[in-house]
C-alpha positions as CSV (number, residue, x, y, z in Angstrom):
1,M,245.4,88.0,41.3
2,A,244.9,84.6,43.1
3,M,243.0,84.6,46.3
4,E,244.8,83.7,49.5
5,F,243.2,81.8,52.4
6,H,244.7,82.0,56.0
7,D,243.4,80.9,59.4
8,I,240.6,78.8,58.0
9,R,238.1,77.7,60.6
10,F,234.8,75.8,60.4
11,I,232.3,77.6,62.6
12,D,229.4,75.1,62.7
13,P,229.1,71.3,63.1
14,L,228.2,69.5,59.9
15,D,224.6,68.3,60.2
16,G,223.0,66.4,57.3
17,R,221.6,63.2,56.1
18,Y,221.0,61.0,53.1
19,P,217.4,61.3,51.9
20,L,214.8,58.8,53.0
21,P,213.9,56.3,50.3
22,K,210.6,58.1,49.4
23,D,212.6,61.3,48.9
24,I,215.3,59.9,46.7
25,I,216.0,62.0,43.6
26,N,219.7,60.9,43.3
27,E,220.6,58.1,45.7
28,E,223.9,59.8,46.3
29,D,222.6,63.2,47.4
30,W,223.3,64.2,51.0
31,I,221.1,67.0,52.4
32,L,222.5,69.7,54.7
33,L,220.0,70.2,57.6
34,T,221.4,73.4,59.2
35,N,223.5,76.3,57.8
36,F,227.2,75.5,57.7
37,R,229.8,78.3,57.9
38,V,233.5,78.6,57.3
39,K,235.7,81.6,58.0
40,W,239.1,82.7,56.9
41,T,241.3,85.7,56.4
42,D,242.0,86.8,52.8
43,E,245.1,88.3,51.2
44,T,244.1,91.8,52.4
45,G,243.7,90.7,56.0
46,T,239.9,90.9,55.8
47,R,238.0,88.2,57.7
48,R,235.5,86.4,55.4
49,I,232.6,84.1,56.3
50,L,230.9,81.8,53.7
51,T,227.6,80.2,54.6
52,V,226.3,77.0,52.9
53,P,222.5,77.1,53.5
54,A,220.4,74.3,55.0
55,G,218.7,72.3,52.3
56,F,221.8,72.3,49.9
57,K,222.2,68.8,48.3
58,T,225.6,67.4,47.5
59,D,227.2,64.1,46.8
60,L,229.9,65.2,49.4
61,S,232.8,63.8,47.5
62,S,232.5,62.9,43.8
63,I,234.5,59.6,44.2
64,P,234.0,57.2,41.2
65,K,232.5,53.9,42.4
66,F,235.5,52.0,41.3
67,A,237.8,54.1,43.6
68,R,235.6,54.0,46.7
69,S,237.5,51.1,48.2
70,I,240.5,53.4,48.4
71,I,238.9,56.8,49.1
72,S,235.6,56.8,51.0
73,V,232.9,59.3,50.1
74,V,232.4,60.0,53.8
75,G,235.4,61.2,55.9
76,R,237.3,64.1,57.3
77,Q,237.1,65.8,53.8
78,N,233.3,66.3,54.1
79,H,233.5,69.8,55.5
80,A,235.8,70.9,52.6
81,S,233.8,68.9,50.0
82,L,230.5,70.6,51.1
83,V,232.0,74.1,50.8
84,H,233.7,73.2,47.5
85,D,230.5,71.9,46.0
86,W,228.6,75.0,47.1
87,V,231.0,77.4,45.6
88,Y,231.1,75.5,42.3
89,F,227.3,75.5,42.3
90,K,226.9,79.2,43.2
91,R,230.0,80.9,41.7
92,I,230.4,82.9,44.9
93,K,231.6,86.5,44.7
94,F,233.1,88.7,47.4
95,E,233.1,92.4,46.7
96,E,232.9,91.8,43.0
97,A,235.9,89.5,43.0
98,E,234.7,86.2,41.4
99,W,236.5,83.1,42.5
100,T,238.3,81.2,39.8
101,R,238.2,77.5,39.6
102,A,241.8,77.4,40.8
103,D,240.9,79.6,43.8
104,I,238.2,77.3,45.0
105,D,240.2,74.1,44.3
106,L,243.1,75.6,46.4
107,F,240.6,76.5,49.2
108,F,239.4,72.8,49.0
109,L,242.9,71.6,49.5
110,L,243.6,73.9,52.4
111,M,240.3,73.1,54.1
112,M,241.1,69.4,53.9
113,E,244.5,70.1,55.5
114,V,242.7,72.0,58.4
115,S,240.3,69.1,58.7
116,G,243.1,66.6,59.3
117,V,242.9,64.8,55.9
118,G,246.1,63.0,55.3
119,W,248.6,64.2,52.7
120,W,248.0,61.4,50.2
121,R,244.2,61.6,50.3
122,R,244.0,65.4,50.2
123,N,246.5,65.7,47.4
124,S,244.8,62.9,45.4
125,M,241.4,64.6,45.8
126,Y,242.8,68.0,44.9
127,K,244.4,66.6,41.8
128,A,241.1,64.9,40.9
129,V,239.1,68.1,41.1
130,R,241.8,69.9,39.1
131,V,241.6,67.3,36.3
132,G,237.9,66.3,36.6
133,G,236.2,69.5,37.9
134,E,236.1,71.5,34.7
135,K,232.9,69.9,33.4
136,D,231.0,70.8,36.6
137,W,232.5,74.3,36.7
138,L,231.4,75.0,33.1
139,D,228.0,73.3,33.6
140,D,225.4,76.1,34.1
141,D,222.5,73.7,34.8
């Protein structure tokens, strides 16, 4: 059964930075400085909270360099991108229910809508993760 996500809210401000030059491992890594939480109501009416811990590194939005003049890596989608990357990375479970790739990609789309990302951008990014995200989902490294 597919998960449902209702009444999505971001609890914390997004606080992070790009690494200092001496710290660079991947020049595109962005580091979360404080915990970041999102809450929602699931299909059973249960309130859920997911925490992305401080120290998590992400590229925010995996936008190919050639497309960055159309869709910026930094924008209203950052909250959703951070959570999406965390769940892809950790394979989050709630009460033994493992999220499918389709679940988290749908959550990504809905979080972008809540964040005020325009229809064209959020649907383009959603379609991009549906097409291009399988490699990262299957990568256990």
